[in-house]
C-alpha positions as CSV (number, residue, x, y, z in Angstrom):
1,M,-11.4,0.3,12.0
2,L,-10.2,0.5,8.3
3,A,-13.5,1.3,7.4
4,Q,-14.0,3.4,10.2
5,I,-11.2,5.7,8.5
6,G,-12.8,5.3,4.9
7,A,-10.7,2.4,4.0
8,E,-13.4,0.4,1.5
9,H,-13.4,-2.5,-0.1
10,L,-11.9,-4.9,2.3
11,Q,-12.1,-7.9,3.2
12,T,-10.9,-9.4,6.4
13,C,-10.7,-12.5,8.5
14,P,-9.6,-14.1,11.8
15,S,-5.8,-15.4,11.6
16,T,-4.3,-17.7,14.0
17,L,-0.3,-17.4,14.2
18,W,2.3,-20.4,15.1
19,T,5.6,-20.2,16.5
20,P,8.3,-22.1,15.3
21,A,7.5,-24.5,18.1
22,G,3.9,-25.6,17.1
23,E,2.4,-23.1,19.5
24,R,-0.1,-21.5,19.2
25,V,0.0,-17.1,19.5
26,T,-3.6,-15.9,21.7
27,Q,-2.6,-12.9,22.0
28,P,-2.9,-9.9,20.4
29,V,-5.9,-11.5,18.0
30,Y,-4.4,-10.9,14.4
31,R,-6.7,-10.5,11.7
32,A,-5.7,-11.0,8.1
33,V,-7.0,-8.1,5.0
34,N,-7.4,-8.8,1.8
35,I,-8.2,-5.8,0.0
36,L,-10.5,-6.1,-3.1
37,G,-10.0,-4.9,-6.6
38,A,-7.9,-2.5,-8.0
39,I,-7.6,1.0,-9.0
40,W,-5.6,2.4,-12.3
41,A,-4.9,5.8,-10.5
42,A,-1.1,6.6,-12.0
43,D,-0.4,9.1,-14.4
44,L,1.8,7.6,-16.9
45,E,2.7,10.3,-18.6
46,R,4.4,12.0,-15.6
47,S,5.8,8.9,-13.3
48,E,9.5,6.8,-14.0
49,Y,8.5,3.4,-14.5
50,T,9.5,0.0,-16.2
51,E,7.3,-2.3,-17.8
52,V,8.4,-5.4,-16.4
53,S,5.7,-7.7,-18.4
54,G,6.5,-5.3,-21.9
55,T,2.7,-5.4,-21.8
56,G,2.0,-2.1,-19.6
57,D,-0.9,-4.2,-17.9
58,V,0.3,-5.5,-14.4
59,A,3.9,-5.8,-13.7
60,M,5.3,-1.7,-13.8
61,G,8.1,-1.3,-11.6
62,F,7.9,2.6,-10.4
63,R,10.7,4.5,-9.5
64,Q,8.6,7.6,-8.7
65,L,4.9,7.2,-8.5
66,V,2.7,10.4,-9.7
67,I,-1.3,9.2,-9.0
68,G,-3.6,11.0,-11.6
69,E,-5.8,13.8,-10.2
70,G,-9.1,11.9,-9.3
71,K,-7.7,8.5,-10.1
72,A,-8.2,7.2,-6.6
73,D,-11.2,9.0,-6.3
74,G,-11.0,9.7,-2.9
75,A,-9.7,6.1,-1.8
76,L,-7.6,5.7,1.1
77,L,-6.0,2.6,0.7
78,F,-6.3,1.1,-2.2
79,R,-4.0,-2.0,-4.8
80,R,-2.5,-0.3,-8.0
81,A,-4.0,-2.0,-11.1
82,E,-0.7,-1.0,-13.3
83,A,1.3,-3.2,-9.9
84,L,-1.1,-5.7,-8.3
85,A,1.4,-6.1,-5.9
86,S,1.5,-2.3,-4.6
87,I,-0.6,-0.6,-2.4
88,V,-0.6,3.0,-1.9
89,V,-2.0,4.1,1.7
90,H,-2.8,7.6,2.3
91,A,-1.0,9.5,4.7
92,R,-4.1,10.4,6.8
93,A,-4.9,6.4,6.3
94,K,-1.5,5.7,7.9
95,E,-1.4,8.5,10.5
96,R,-4.4,6.7,12.1
97,I,-3.8,2.9,11.4
98,Q,-0.1,4.1,13.7
99,A,-2.3,6.2,16.2
100,A,-4.7,3.2,17.0
101,G,-1.7,0.9,17.4
102,L,-2.0,-1.8,14.4
103,G,1.0,-4.0,13.1
104,L,1.2,-2.6,9.6
105,F,4.9,-2.1,8.4
106,F,6.0,1.1,6.8
107,P,9.5,0.7,5.4
108,S,11.4,4.0,5.9
109,E,14.7,4.7,4.3
110,R,16.6,4.1,7.0
111,W,15.6,0.4,7.1
112,A,15.9,0.1,3.2
113,R,19.6,1.4,3.4
114,R,19.9,-1.1,6.7
115,T,18.6,-4.2,4.9
116,G,19.8,-3.4,0.9
117,H,16.0,-3.5,0.3
118,S,13.7,-0.6,-1.7
119,T,11.3,1.5,-0.3
120,W,8.0,2.5,-2.7
121,P,8.6,5.9,-4.4
122,R,9.0,8.0,-1.4
123,T,7.1,11.3,-3.2
124,V,3.8,10.4,-4.5
125,S,2.0,13.1,-6.1
126,A,-1.2,13.6,-6.4
127,G,-1.4,16.0,-9.3
128,P,0.3,19.7,-9.7
129,G,1.7,21.2,-6.9
130,R,0.5,18.6,-4.6
131,Q,2.0,15.8,-2.4
132,E,-0.1,13.3,-0.5
């Protein structure tokens, strides 16, 4: 389904879930998704971030992320090379994933306040005057 919406560079495989009591979960059927590769997509001059590692390579904490115009090259779902633990999901992909009923978790501000966690940047800009 992800490939049908234009999400590329994904590897999927069957997954087995087990309950705490050691029973196998048979329904629904789950698949693990591995995002292959990473894209250097951030406009570092316009983004707000902290270099966690001090190297500027793969450990950057973003407070405001600006995706450089054309840097994502049309990718709808990708891992960011500037922060490998982060995954960017385009609004179109998110809507299609949710409409298909896939079990992906997209944190909300309400969830973050309730749990004390932070969400990813609320606004991601794709360039001058454009929101994605």
